[in-house]
FIZAGU-376596 format. One record per residue (C-alpha): x, y, z; residue in three letters. Coordinates in pm, whole numbers, padded with zeros to 5 digits. Example, Ala and Ser with C-alpha at 12.3 -4.5 7.8 and 13.67 -1.06 7.14 Angstrom:
2
<node><c1>01230</c1><c2>-00450</c2><c3>00780</c3><res>Ala</res></node>
<node><c1>01367</c1><c2>-00106</c2><c3>00714</c3><res>Ser</res></node>
***
This chain:
324
<node><c1>-00010</c1><c2>00017</c2><c3>00012</c3><res>Unk</res></node>
<node><c1>00099</c1><c2>00388</c2><c3>-00102</c3><res>Unk</res></node>
<node><c1>00032</c1><c2>00648</c2><c3>00157</c3><res>Unk</res></node>
<node><c1>00049</c1><c2>00989</c2><c3>00064</c3><res>Unk</res></node>
<node><c1>00022</c1><c2>01366</c2><c3>00208</c3><res>Unk</res></node>
<node><c1>-00115</c1><c2>01591</c2><c3>-00044</c3><res>Unk</res></node>
<node><c1>-00281</c1><c2>01937</c2><c3>-00138</c3><res>Unk</res></node>
<node><c1>-00549</c1><c2>01965</c2><c3>-00327</c3><res>Unk</res></node>
<node><c1>-00854</c1><c2>02250</c2><c3>-00374</c3><res>Unk</res></node>
<node><c1>-00687</c1><c2>02455</c2><c3>-00069</c3><res>Unk</res></node>
<node><c1>-00684</c1><c2>02171</c2><c3>00193</c3><res>Unk</res></node>
<node><c1>-00403</c1><c2>01908</c2><c3>00283</c3><res>Unk</res></node>
<node><c1>-00478</c1><c2>01554</c2><c3>00324</c3><res>Unk</res></node>
<node><c1>-00353</c1><c2>01203</c2><c3>00347</c3><res>Unk</res></node>
<node><c1>-00472</c1><c2>00918</c2><c3>00107</c3><res>Unk</res></node>
<node><c1>-00409</c1><c2>00605</c2><c3>-00062</c3><res>Unk</res></node>
<node><c1>-00220</c1><c2>00635</c2><c3>-00428</c3><res>Unk</res></node>
<node><c1>-00357</c1><c2>00372</c2><c3>-00637</c3><res>Unk</res></node>
<node><c1>-00223</c1><c2>00383</c2><c3>-00962</c3><res>Unk</res></node>
<node><c1>-00231</c1><c2>00743</c2><c3>-01135</c3><res>Unk</res></node>
<node><c1>-00521</c1><c2>00856</c2><c3>-00857</c3><res>Unk</res></node>
<node><c1>-00543</c1><c2>00892</c2><c3>-00481</c3><res>Unk</res></node>
<node><c1>-00787</c1><c2>00837</c2><c3>-00245</c3><res>Unk</res></node>
<node><c1>-00867</c1><c2>01053</c2><c3>00084</c3><res>Unk</res></node>
<node><c1>-00843</c1><c2>00932</c2><c3>00385</c3><res>Unk</res></node>
<node><c1>-01091</c1><c2>01066</c2><c3>00678</c3><res>Unk</res></node>
<node><c1>-01004</c1><c2>01439</c2><c3>00734</c3><res>Unk</res></node>
<node><c1>-00835</c1><c2>01510</c2><c3>01007</c3><res>Unk</res></node>
<node><c1>-00634</c1><c2>01172</c2><c3>00946</c3><res>Unk</res></node>
<node><c1>-00179</c1><c2>01186</c2><c3>00897</c3><res>Unk</res></node>
<node><c1>00039</c1><c2>00959</c2><c3>00737</c3><res>Unk</res></node>
<node><c1>00193</c1><c2>01024</c2><c3>01091</c3><res>Unk</res></node>
<node><c1>-00103</c1><c2>00895</c2><c3>01283</c3><res>Unk</res></node>
<node><c1>-00113</c1><c2>00579</c2><c3>01052</c3><res>Unk</res></node>
<node><c1>00243</c1><c2>00489</c2><c3>01103</c3><res>Unk</res></node>
<node><c1>00205</c1><c2>00539</c2><c3>01529</c3><res>Unk</res></node>
<node><c1>-00106</c1><c2>00316</c2><c3>01479</c3><res>Unk</res></node>
<node><c1>00054</c1><c2>00037</c2><c3>01320</c3><res>Unk</res></node>
<node><c1>00105</c1><c2>-00131</c2><c3>01021</c3><res>Unk</res></node>
<node><c1>-00234</c1><c2>-00385</c2><c3>01014</c3><res>Unk</res></node>
<node><c1>-00446</c1><c2>-00067</c2><c3>01135</c3><res>Unk</res></node>
<node><c1>-00301</c1><c2>00133</c2><c3>00849</c3><res>Unk</res></node>
<node><c1>-00379</c1><c2>-00103</c2><c3>00605</c3><res>Unk</res></node>
<node><c1>-00732</c1><c2>-00168</c2><c3>00743</c3><res>Unk</res></node>
<node><c1>-00749</c1><c2>00240</c2><c3>00722</c3><res>Unk</res></node>
<node><c1>-00600</c1><c2>00228</c2><c3>00356</c3><res>Unk</res></node>
<node><c1>-00829</c1><c2>-00014</c2><c3>00236</c3><res>Unk</res></node>
<node><c1>-01131</c1><c2>00136</c2><c3>00348</c3><res>Unk</res></node>
<node><c1>-01016</c1><c2>00459</c2><c3>00189</c3><res>Unk</res></node>
<node><c1>-01005</c1><c2>00275</c2><c3>-00171</c3><res>Unk</res></node>
<node><c1>-01395</c1><c2>00311</c2><c3>-00183</c3><res>Unk</res></node>
<node><c1>-01377</c1><c2>00675</c2><c3>-00134</c3><res>Unk</res></node>
<node><c1>-01364</c1><c2>00906</c2><c3>-00431</c3><res>Unk</res></node>
<node><c1>-01057</c1><c2>00960</c2><c3>-00632</c3><res>Unk</res></node>
<node><c1>-00888</c1><c2>01250</c2><c3>-00753</c3><res>Unk</res></node>
<node><c1>-00617</c1><c2>01247</c2><c3>-01017</c3><res>Unk</res></node>
<node><c1>-00246</c1><c2>01222</c2><c3>-00870</c3><res>Unk</res></node>
<node><c1>-00229</c1><c2>01505</c2><c3>-01158</c3><res>Unk</res></node>
<node><c1>-00454</c1><c2>01718</c2><c3>-00959</c3><res>Unk</res></node>
<node><c1>-00268</c1><c2>01725</c2><c3>-00626</c3><res>Unk</res></node>
<node><c1>00075</c1><c2>01876</c2><c3>-00484</c3><res>Unk</res></node>
<node><c1>00229</c1><c2>01611</c2><c3>-00355</c3><res>Unk</res></node>
<node><c1>00392</c1><c2>01687</c2><c3>-00007</c3><res>Unk</res></node>
<node><c1>00631</c1><c2>01498</c2><c3>00201</c3><res>Unk</res></node>
<node><c1>00464</c1><c2>01173</c2><c3>00260</c3><res>Unk</res></node>
<node><c1>00504</c1><c2>01248</c2><c3>00650</c3><res>Unk</res></node>
<node><c1>00608</c1><c2>01511</c2><c3>00902</c3><res>Unk</res></node>
<node><c1>00911</c1><c2>01253</c2><c3>01072</c3><res>Unk</res></node>
<node><c1>00962</c1><c2>01367</c2><c3>01423</c3><res>Unk</res></node>
<node><c1>01369</c1><c2>01289</c2><c3>01334</c3><res>Unk</res></node>
<node><c1>01588</c1><c2>01234</c2><c3>01029</c3><res>Unk</res></node>
<node><c1>01907</c1><c2>01021</c2><c3>01052</c3><res>Unk</res></node>
<node><c1>02078</c1><c2>00994</c2><c3>00781</c3><res>Unk</res></node>
<node><c1>02346</c1><c2>00725</c2><c3>00717</c3><res>Unk</res></node>
<node><c1>02636</c1><c2>00644</c2><c3>00525</c3><res>Unk</res></node>
<node><c1>02607</c1><c2>00285</c2><c3>00408</c3><res>Unk</res></node>
<node><c1>02775</c1><c2>00246</c2><c3>00054</c3><res>Unk</res></node>
<node><c1>03136</c1><c2>00159</c2><c3>00028</c3><res>Unk</res></node>
<node><c1>03157</c1><c2>00307</c2><c3>-00275</c3><res>Unk</res></node>
<node><c1>03037</c1><c2>00638</c2><c3>-00202</c3><res>Unk</res></node>
<node><c1>03260</c1><c2>00676</c2><c3>00067</c3><res>Unk</res></node>
<node><c1>03591</c1><c2>00618</c2><c3>-00178</c3><res>Unk</res></node>
<node><c1>03461</c1><c2>00910</c2><c3>-00405</c3><res>Unk</res></node>
<node><c1>03350</c1><c2>01166</c2><c3>-00203</c3><res>Unk</res></node>
<node><c1>03633</c1><c2>01165</c2><c3>00094</c3><res>Unk</res></node>
<node><c1>03855</c1><c2>01269</c2><c3>-00186</c3><res>Unk</res></node>
<node><c1>03598</c1><c2>01580</c2><c3>-00289</c3><res>Unk</res></node>
<node><c1>03534</c1><c2>01681</c2><c3>00070</c3><res>Unk</res></node>
<node><c1>03854</c1><c2>01659</c2><c3>00295</c3><res>Unk</res></node>
<node><c1>04105</c1><c2>01590</c2><c3>-00022</c3><res>Unk</res></node>
<node><c1>04215</c1><c2>01219</c2><c3>00140</c3><res>Unk</res></node>
<node><c1>04151</c1><c2>00895</c2><c3>-00078</c3><res>Unk</res></node>
<node><c1>04026</c1><c2>00574</c2><c3>00047</c3><res>Unk</res></node>
<node><c1>03771</c1><c2>00438</c2><c3>00326</c3><res>Unk</res></node>
<node><c1>03852</c1><c2>00522</c2><c3>00701</c3><res>Unk</res></node>
<node><c1>03874</c1><c2>00192</c2><c3>00886</c3><res>Unk</res></node>
<node><c1>03630</c1><c2>00297</c2><c3>01109</c3><res>Unk</res></node>
<node><c1>03347</c1><c2>00328</c2><c3>00807</c3><res>Unk</res></node>
<node><c1>03345</c1><c2>-00068</c2><c3>00826</c3><res>Unk</res></node>
<node><c1>03348</c1><c2>-00074</c2><c3>01239</c3><res>Unk</res></node>
<node><c1>02961</c1><c2>00042</c2><c3>01264</c3><res>Unk</res></node>
<node><c1>02753</c1><c2>00217</c2><c3>01059</c3><res>Unk</res></node>
<node><c1>02775</c1><c2>00598</c2><c3>01074</c3><res>Unk</res></node>
<node><c1>02488</c1><c2>00884</c2><c3>01060</c3><res>Unk</res></node>
<node><c1>02455</c1><c2>01238</c2><c3>01135</c3><res>Unk</res></node>
<node><c1>02102</c1><c2>01400</c2><c3>01250</c3><res>Unk</res></node>
<node><c1>01972</c1><c2>01642</c2><c3>00973</c3><res>Unk</res></node>
<node><c1>01662</c1><c2>01877</c2><c3>00988</c3><res>Unk</res></node>
<node><c1>01311</c1><c2>01738</c2><c3>00998</c3><res>Unk</res></node>
<node><c1>01175</c1><c2>02128</c2><c3>00938</c3><res>Unk</res></node>
<node><c1>01372</c1><c2>02145</c2><c3>00578</c3><res>Unk</res></node>
<node><c1>01148</c1><c2>01838</c2><c3>00429</c3><res>Unk</res></node>
<node><c1>01008</c1><c2>01877</c2><c3>00081</c3><res>Unk</res></node>
<node><c1>00795</c1><c2>01729</c2><c3>-00146</c3><res>Unk</res></node>
<node><c1>00870</c1><c2>01519</c2><c3>-00479</c3><res>Unk</res></node>
<node><c1>00811</c1><c2>01770</c2><c3>-00706</c3><res>Unk</res></node>
<node><c1>00923</c1><c2>02093</c2><c3>-00514</c3><res>Unk</res></node>
<node><c1>01170</c1><c2>02379</c2><c3>-00599</c3><res>Unk</res></node>
<node><c1>01446</c1><c2>02333</c2><c3>-00410</c3><res>Unk</res></node>
<node><c1>01685</c1><c2>02699</c2><c3>-00373</c3><res>Unk</res></node>
<node><c1>02048</c1><c2>02663</c2><c3>-00356</c3><res>Unk</res></node>
<node><c1>02158</c1><c2>02791</c2><c3>00037</c3><res>Unk</res></node>
<node><c1>02293</c1><c2>03091</c2><c3>00080</c3><res>Unk</res></node>
<node><c1>02673</c1><c2>03142</c2><c3>-00029</c3><res>Unk</res></node>
<node><c1>02679</c1><c2>02816</c2><c3>-00144</c3><res>Unk</res></node>
<node><c1>02864</c1><c2>02771</c2><c3>-00485</c3><res>Unk</res></node>
<node><c1>02878</c1><c2>02353</c2><c3>-00496</c3><res>Unk</res></node>
<node><c1>02521</c1><c2>02265</c2><c3>-00463</c3><res>Unk</res></node>
<node><c1>02483</c1><c2>01876</c2><c3>-00492</c3><res>Unk</res></node>
<node><c1>02205</c1><c2>01596</c2><c3>-00487</c3><res>Unk</res></node>
<node><c1>02248</c1><c2>01256</c2><c3>-00322</c3><res>Unk</res></node>
<node><c1>02010</c1><c2>00959</c2><c3>-00427</c3><res>Unk</res></node>
<node><c1>01912</c1><c2>00752</c2><c3>-00121</c3><res>Unk</res></node>
<node><c1>01567</c1><c2>00526</c2><c3>00002</c3><res>Unk</res></node>
<node><c1>01477</c1><c2>00627</c2><c3>00364</c3><res>Unk</res></node>
<node><c1>01314</c1><c2>00368</c2><c3>00589</c3><res>Unk</res></node>
<node><c1>01031</c1><c2>00467</c2><c3>00805</c3><res>Unk</res></node>
<node><c1>00997</c1><c2>00317</c2><c3>01163</c3><res>Unk</res></node>
<node><c1>00668</c1><c2>00180</c2><c3>01259</c3><res>Unk</res></node>
<node><c1>00708</c1><c2>00068</c2><c3>01608</c3><res>Unk</res></node>
<node><c1>00907</c1><c2>00251</c2><c3>01896</c3><res>Unk</res></node>
<node><c1>01192</c1><c2>00039</c2><c3>02042</c3><res>Unk</res></node>
<node><c1>01513</c1><c2>00062</c2><c3>02227</c3><res>Unk</res></node>
<node><c1>01797</c1><c2>-00125</c2><c3>02220</c3><res>Unk</res></node>
<node><c1>01650</c1><c2>-00388</c2><c3>01902</c3><res>Unk</res></node>
<node><c1>01855</c1><c2>-00668</c2><c3>01762</c3><res>Unk</res></node>
<node><c1>01873</c1><c2>-00648</c2><c3>01373</c3><res>Unk</res></node>
<node><c1>01565</c1><c2>-00959</c2><c3>01419</c3><res>Unk</res></node>
<node><c1>01378</c1><c2>-00771</c2><c3>01604</c3><res>Unk</res></node>
<node><c1>01453</c1><c2>-00428</c2><c3>01409</c3><res>Unk</res></node>
<node><c1>01275</c1><c2>-00581</c2><c3>01093</c3><res>Unk</res></node>
<node><c1>00960</c1><c2>-00621</c2><c3>01271</c3><res>Unk</res></node>
<node><c1>00962</c1><c2>-00229</c2><c3>01352</c3><res>Unk</res></node>
<node><c1>00987</c1><c2>-00157</c2><c3>00967</c3><res>Unk</res></node>
<node><c1>00667</c1><c2>00047</c2><c3>00828</c3><res>Unk</res></node>
<node><c1>00754</c1><c2>00156</c2><c3>00448</c3><res>Unk</res></node>
<node><c1>01024</c1><c2>00318</c2><c3>00269</c3><res>Unk</res></node>
<node><c1>01006</c1><c2>00646</c2><c3>00049</c3><res>Unk</res></node>
<node><c1>01306</c1><c2>00780</c2><c3>-00186</c3><res>Unk</res></node>
<node><c1>01504</c1><c2>01038</c2><c3>00016</c3><res>Unk</res></node>
<node><c1>01738</c1><c2>01333</c2><c3>-00145</c3><res>Unk</res></node>
<node><c1>02014</c1><c2>01451</c2><c3>00056</c3><res>Unk</res></node>
<node><c1>02044</c1><c2>01835</c2><c3>-00085</c3><res>Unk</res></node>
<node><c1>02387</c1><c2>01906</c2><c3>00012</c3><res>Unk</res></node>
<node><c1>02614</c1><c2>02211</c2><c3>-00003</c3><res>Unk</res></node>
<node><c1>02952</c1><c2>02083</c2><c3>-00061</c3><res>Unk</res></node>
<node><c1>03156</c1><c2>02375</c2><c3>00012</c3><res>Unk</res></node>
<node><c1>02963</c1><c2>02431</c2><c3>00343</c3><res>Unk</res></node>
<node><c1>02993</c1><c2>02098</c2><c3>00448</c3><res>Unk</res></node>
<node><c1>03393</c1><c2>02067</c2><c3>00354</c3><res>Unk</res></node>
<node><c1>03446</c1><c2>02383</c2><c3>00598</c3><res>Unk</res></node>
<node><c1>03257</c1><c2>02222</c2><c3>00907</c3><res>Unk</res></node>
<node><c1>03369</c1><c2>01898</c2><c3>00873</c3><res>Unk</res></node>
<node><c1>03708</c1><c2>02027</c2><c3>00898</c3><res>Unk</res></node>
<node><c1>03668</c1><c2>02103</c2><c3>01256</c3><res>Unk</res></node>
<node><c1>03568</c1><c2>01758</c2><c3>01327</c3><res>Unk</res></node>
<node><c1>03189</c1><c2>01835</c2><c3>01347</c3><res>Unk</res></node>
<node><c1>02867</c1><c2>01838</c2><c3>01139</c3><res>Unk</res></node>
<node><c1>02772</c1><c2>01822</c2><c3>00871</c3><res>Unk</res></node>
<node><c1>02525</c1><c2>02134</c2><c3>00955</c3><res>Unk</res></node>
<node><c1>02452</c1><c2>02399</c2><c3>00735</c3><res>Unk</res></node>
<node><c1>02612</c1><c2>02229</c2><c3>00422</c3><res>Unk</res></node>
<node><c1>02294</c1><c2>01969</c2><c3>00465</c3><res>Unk</res></node>
<node><c1>01995</c1><c2>02101</c2><c3>00646</c3><res>Unk</res></node>
<node><c1>01853</c1><c2>02348</c2><c3>00383</c3><res>Unk</res></node>
<node><c1>01654</c1><c2>02068</c2><c3>00203</c3><res>Unk</res></node>
<node><c1>01560</c1><c2>01699</c2><c3>00221</c3><res>Unk</res></node>
<node><c1>01307</c1><c2>01499</c2><c3>-00043</c3><res>Unk</res></node>
<node><c1>01137</c1><c2>01245</c2><c3>00061</c3><res>Unk</res></node>
<node><c1>00834</c1><c2>01105</c2><c3>-00149</c3><res>Unk</res></node>
<node><c1>00661</c1><c2>01057</c2><c3>-00347</c3><res>Unk</res></node>
<node><c1>00496</c1><c2>00830</c2><c3>-00060</c3><res>Unk</res></node>
<node><c1>00558</c1><c2>00596</c2><c3>00196</c3><res>Unk</res></node>
<node><c1>00533</c1><c2>00235</c2><c3>00023</c3><res>Unk</res></node>
<node><c1>00454</c1><c2>-00058</c2><c3>00284</c3><res>Unk</res></node>
<node><c1>00733</c1><c2>-00276</c2><c3>00370</c3><res>Unk</res></node>
<node><c1>00539</c1><c2>-00552</c2><c3>00209</c3><res>Unk</res></node>
<node><c1>00538</c1><c2>-00459</c2><c3>-00084</c3><res>Unk</res></node>
<node><c1>00922</c1><c2>-00432</c2><c3>-00133</c3><res>Unk</res></node>
<node><c1>00945</c1><c2>-00790</c2><c3>-00022</c3><res>Unk</res></node>
<node><c1>00980</c1><c2>-00990</c2><c3>-00367</c3><res>Unk</res></node>
<node><c1>01277</c1><c2>-00713</c2><c3>-00415</c3><res>Unk</res></node>
<node><c1>01511</c1><c2>-00907</c2><c3>-00093</c3><res>Unk</res></node>
<node><c1>01806</c1><c2>-01124</c2><c3>-00220</c3><res>Unk</res></node>
<node><c1>01954</c1><c2>-01409</c2><c3>-00054</c3><res>Unk</res></node>
<node><c1>02162</c1><c2>-01192</c2><c3>00196</c3><res>Unk</res></node>
<node><c1>01831</c1><c2>-01053</c2><c3>00340</c3><res>Unk</res></node>
<node><c1>01922</c1><c2>-00695</c2><c3>00102</c3><res>Unk</res></node>
<node><c1>01660</c1><c2>-00529</c2><c3>-00095</c3><res>Unk</res></node>
<node><c1>01772</c1><c2>-00537</c2><c3>-00438</c3><res>Unk</res></node>
<node><c1>01617</c1><c2>-00230</c2><c3>-00602</c3><res>Unk</res></node>
<node><c1>01742</c1><c2>-00035</c2><c3>-00934</c3><res>Unk</res></node>
<node><c1>01845</c1><c2>00353</c2><c3>-00805</c3><res>Unk</res></node>
<node><c1>01851</c1><c2>00642</c2><c3>-01095</c3><res>Unk</res></node>
<node><c1>01977</c1><c2>00991</c2><c3>-01082</c3><res>Unk</res></node>
<node><c1>01913</c1><c2>01195</c2><c3>-01417</c3><res>Unk</res></node>
<node><c1>01997</c1><c2>01586</c2><c3>-01449</c3><res>Unk</res></node>
<node><c1>01835</c1><c2>01752</c2><c3>-01715</c3><res>Unk</res></node>
<node><c1>01738</c1><c2>01458</c2><c3>-01861</c3><res>Unk</res></node>
<node><c1>02111</c1><c2>01320</c2><c3>-01865</c3><res>Unk</res></node>
<node><c1>02136</c1><c2>00976</c2><c3>-01628</c3><res>Unk</res></node>
<node><c1>02429</c1><c2>01094</c2><c3>-01401</c3><res>Unk</res></node>
<node><c1>02412</c1><c2>00739</c2><c3>-01150</c3><res>Unk</res></node>
<node><c1>02299</c1><c2>00448</c2><c3>-01147</c3><res>Unk</res></node>
<node><c1>02326</c1><c2>00132</c2><c3>-00853</c3><res>Unk</res></node>
<node><c1>02139</c1><c2>-00097</c2><c3>-00657</c3><res>Unk</res></node>
<node><c1>02009</c1><c2>-00046</c2><c3>-00299</c3><res>Unk</res></node>
<node><c1>02152</c1><c2>-00426</c2><c3>-00200</c3><res>Unk</res></node>
<node><c1>02517</c1><c2>-00262</c2><c3>-00230</c3><res>Unk</res></node>
<node><c1>02481</c1><c2>-00075</c2><c3>00081</c3><res>Unk</res></node>
<node><c1>02728</c1><c2>-00257</c2><c3>00358</c3><res>Unk</res></node>
<node><c1>02454</c1><c2>-00285</c2><c3>00581</c3><res>Unk</res></node>
<node><c1>02061</c1><c2>-00377</c2><c3>00564</c3><res>Unk</res></node>
<node><c1>01796</c1><c2>-00116</c2><c3>00698</c3><res>Unk</res></node>
<node><c1>01717</c1><c2>-00372</c2><c3>01017</c3><res>Unk</res></node>
<node><c1>02090</c1><c2>-00334</c2><c3>01107</c3><res>Unk</res></node>
<node><c1>02052</c1><c2>00059</c2><c3>01046</c3><res>Unk</res></node>
<node><c1>01758</c1><c2>00077</c2><c3>01270</c3><res>Unk</res></node>
<node><c1>01909</c1><c2>-00134</c2><c3>01549</c3><res>Unk</res></node>
<node><c1>02236</c1><c2>00064</c2><c3>01544</c3><res>Unk</res></node>
<node><c1>02031</c1><c2>00407</c2><c3>01571</c3><res>Unk</res></node>
<node><c1>01834</c1><c2>00234</c2><c3>01880</c3><res>Unk</res></node>
<node><c1>02146</c1><c2>00103</c2><c3>02081</c3><res>Unk</res></node>
<node><c1>02185</c1><c2>00236</c2><c3>02441</c3><res>Unk</res></node>
<node><c1>01858</c1><c2>00472</c2><c3>02320</c3><res>Unk</res></node>
<node><c1>01548</c1><c2>00450</c2><c3>02093</c3><res>Unk</res></node>
<node><c1>01370</c1><c2>00502</c2><c3>01838</c3><res>Unk</res></node>
<node><c1>00991</c1><c2>00588</c2><c3>01751</c3><res>Unk</res></node>
<node><c1>00732</c1><c2>00516</c2><c3>01518</c3><res>Unk</res></node>
<node><c1>00773</c1><c2>00774</c2><c3>01240</c3><res>Unk</res></node>
<node><c1>01146</c1><c2>00818</c2><c3>01272</c3><res>Unk</res></node>
<node><c1>01333</c1><c2>00841</c2><c3>00895</c3><res>Unk</res></node>
<node><c1>01655</c1><c2>00657</c2><c3>00842</c3><res>Unk</res></node>
<node><c1>01828</c1><c2>00724</c2><c3>00519</c3><res>Unk</res></node>
<node><c1>02058</c1><c2>00471</c2><c3>00338</c3><res>Unk</res></node>
<node><c1>02315</c1><c2>00724</c2><c3>00254</c3><res>Unk</res></node>
<node><c1>02422</c1><c2>00791</c2><c3>-00085</c3><res>Unk</res></node>
<node><c1>02433</c1><c2>00522</c2><c3>-00371</c3><res>Unk</res></node>
<node><c1>02752</c1><c2>00440</c2><c3>-00536</c3><res>Unk</res></node>
<node><c1>02842</c1><c2>00502</c2><c3>-00924</c3><res>Unk</res></node>
<node><c1>02687</c1><c2>00883</c2><c3>-00915</c3><res>Unk</res></node>
<node><c1>02465</c1><c2>00891</c2><c3>-00667</c3><res>Unk</res></node>
<node><c1>02601</c1><c2>01218</c2><c3>-00632</c3><res>Unk</res></node>
<node><c1>02813</c1><c2>01484</c2><c3>-00812</c3><res>Unk</res></node>
<node><c1>03077</c1><c2>01522</c2><c3>-00510</c3><res>Unk</res></node>
<node><c1>03171</c1><c2>01114</c2><c3>-00562</c3><res>Unk</res></node>
<node><c1>03229</c1><c2>01195</c2><c3>-00930</c3><res>Unk</res></node>
<node><c1>03447</c1><c2>01498</c2><c3>-00866</c3><res>Unk</res></node>
<node><c1>03661</c1><c2>01286</c2><c3>-00611</c3><res>Unk</res></node>
<node><c1>03716</c1><c2>01002</c2><c3>-00884</c3><res>Unk</res></node>
<node><c1>03774</c1><c2>01196</c2><c3>-01141</c3><res>Unk</res></node>
<node><c1>03993</c1><c2>01514</c2><c3>-00996</c3><res>Unk</res></node>
<node><c1>03773</c1><c2>01774</c2><c3>-01173</c3><res>Unk</res></node>
<node><c1>03406</c1><c2>01922</c2><c3>-01130</c3><res>Unk</res></node>
<node><c1>03240</c1><c2>01730</c2><c3>-01412</c3><res>Unk</res></node>
<node><c1>02955</c1><c2>01753</c2><c3>-01395</c3><res>Unk</res></node>
<node><c1>02957</c1><c2>02109</c2><c3>-01291</c3><res>Unk</res></node>
<node><c1>02746</c1><c2>02194</c2><c3>-00949</c3><res>Unk</res></node>
<node><c1>02351</c1><c2>02222</c2><c3>-00935</c3><res>Unk</res></node>
<node><c1>02251</c1><c2>02553</c2><c3>-01085</c3><res>Unk</res></node>
<node><c1>01946</c1><c2>02728</c2><c3>-01086</c3><res>Unk</res></node>
<node><c1>01714</c1><c2>02627</c2><c3>-01347</c3><res>Unk</res></node>
<node><c1>01869</c1><c2>02233</c2><c3>-01309</c3><res>Unk</res></node>
<node><c1>01580</c1><c2>01978</c2><c3>-01273</c3><res>Unk</res></node>
<node><c1>01746</c1><c2>01659</c2><c3>-01059</c3><res>Unk</res></node>
<node><c1>01509</c1><c2>01343</c2><c3>-01124</c3><res>Unk</res></node>
<node><c1>01529</c1><c2>01009</c2><c3>-00913</c3><res>Unk</res></node>
<node><c1>01384</c1><c2>00725</c2><c3>-00951</c3><res>Unk</res></node>
<node><c1>01371</c1><c2>00411</c2><c3>-00719</c3><res>Unk</res></node>
<node><c1>01213</c1><c2>00035</c2><c3>-00832</c3><res>Unk</res></node>
<node><c1>00879</c1><c2>-00037</c2><c3>-00640</c3><res>Unk</res></node>
<node><c1>00873</c1><c2>00311</c2><c3>-00465</c3><res>Unk</res></node>
<node><c1>00868</c1><c2>00582</c2><c3>-00757</c3><res>Unk</res></node>
<node><c1>01004</c1><c2>00928</c2><c3>-00906</c3><res>Unk</res></node>
<node><c1>01100</c1><c2>01275</c2><c3>-00728</c3><res>Unk</res></node>
<node><c1>01154</c1><c2>01509</c2><c3>-00933</c3><res>Unk</res></node>
<node><c1>01296</c1><c2>01891</c2><c3>-00822</c3><res>Unk</res></node>
<node><c1>01388</c1><c2>02204</c2><c3>-00981</c3><res>Unk</res></node>
<node><c1>01660</c1><c2>02417</c2><c3>-00806</c3><res>Unk</res></node>
<node><c1>01614</c1><c2>02771</c2><c3>-00765</c3><res>Unk</res></node>
<node><c1>01806</c1><c2>03050</c2><c3>-00658</c3><res>Unk</res></node>
<node><c1>01821</c1><c2>03075</c2><c3>-00319</c3><res>Unk</res></node>
<node><c1>01787</c1><c2>03386</c2><c3>-00058</c3><res>Unk</res></node>
<node><c1>02099</c1><c2>03651</c2><c3>-00112</c3><res>Unk</res></node>
<node><c1>02258</c1><c2>03716</c2><c3>00275</c3><res>Unk</res></node>
<node><c1>02565</c1><c2>03854</c2><c3>00365</c3><res>Unk</res></node>
<node><c1>02865</c1><c2>03653</c2><c3>00458</c3><res>Unk</res></node>
<node><c1>02915</c1><c2>03494</c2><c3>00804</c3><res>Unk</res></node>
<node><c1>03107</c1><c2>03708</c2><c3>01043</c3><res>Unk</res></node>
<node><c1>03440</c1><c2>03540</c2><c3>01163</c3><res>Unk</res></node>
<node><c1>03525</c1><c2>03415</c2><c3>01526</c3><res>Unk</res></node>
<node><c1>03660</c1><c2>03788</c2><c3>01714</c3><res>Unk</res></node>
<node><c1>03996</c1><c2>03724</c2><c3>01831</c3><res>Unk</res></node>
<node><c1>03988</c1><c2>03718</c2><c3>02220</c3><res>Unk</res></node>
<node><c1>04260</c1><c2>03758</c2><c3>02515</c3><res>Unk</res></node>
<node><c1>04146</c1><c2>03469</c2><c3>02686</c3><res>Unk</res></node>
<node><c1>04187</c1><c2>03668</c2><c3>03009</c3><res>Unk</res></node>
<node><c1>04040</c1><c2>03501</c2><c3>03306</c3><res>Unk</res></node>
<node><c1>03911</c1><c2>03808</c2><c3>03517</c3><res>Unk</res></node>
<node><c1>03688</c1><c2>04064</c2><c3>03466</c3><res>Unk</res></node>
<node><c1>03896</c1><c2>04401</c2><c3>03463</c3><res>Unk</res></node>
<node><c1>03852</c1><c2>04613</c2><c3>03777</c3><res>Unk</res></node>
<node><c1>03563</c1><c2>04860</c2><c3>03788</c3><res>Unk</res></node>
<node><c1>03675</c1><c2>05163</c2><c3>03758</c3><res>Unk</res></node>
***
């Protein structure tokens, strides 16, 4: 089943996608409500909605499928790390720490955008990039889950584009912290949330989802990979995210960027030049993941802001000056 959030005739609704139409769920119901209710209850509600009047998808504006309380983004593709590390910090190869455990950062849940929304270039960035990913949505609360337990906590999957300002990211990560402003301007989720059962036929003998993933810029394919090239399956990522803490229903966990052209920075690192060039206003980025769907965003000019003030030189005195 495919759950979407959309705007139609001035109102925002949650609905069930069936082919090229959508059927509205009861007014006031959100996709996050369905996720928190659990997969069986969500499927029951979705089945009932299929009897409601249909609206062509062409007549609606797709929003992010759900308002996620948290968004974690992993870096689970070895090939991506090989290329992008050279482009970001100038060092070739995969750090040995990458192999020891999954790594993620928290990104901005307020910056989620829909499948066809325009995306603005972040202020003062000259090296804007996309990242082709799939995200899993947690369907049940849990803490310190085993991978086996974590599989039972999967609600479904969606396509994720982790838009990245590579110049801002490179500066931030030299401070051994971040990324921050290099990543928090926009994250596309969409076009809808596909329940886990729909993708089970794609699971390979090692437990990975062998989904074809493709990205193009202005109609020219730039990257293609299989989701099954992840170093860890999603169950391992959920387990790690919950280790010593908790995950909750509605949390979004990104796979990290695919290899073989899943982002421009990977290609810059392997080729030693900015080819293809950074994204510019007017560019259209389209991503398609087998079994899920397609997102398509146009890059637009961002707000023009003054440069950030540098840190002030400080004398490091330890006492306040004496009062005059």
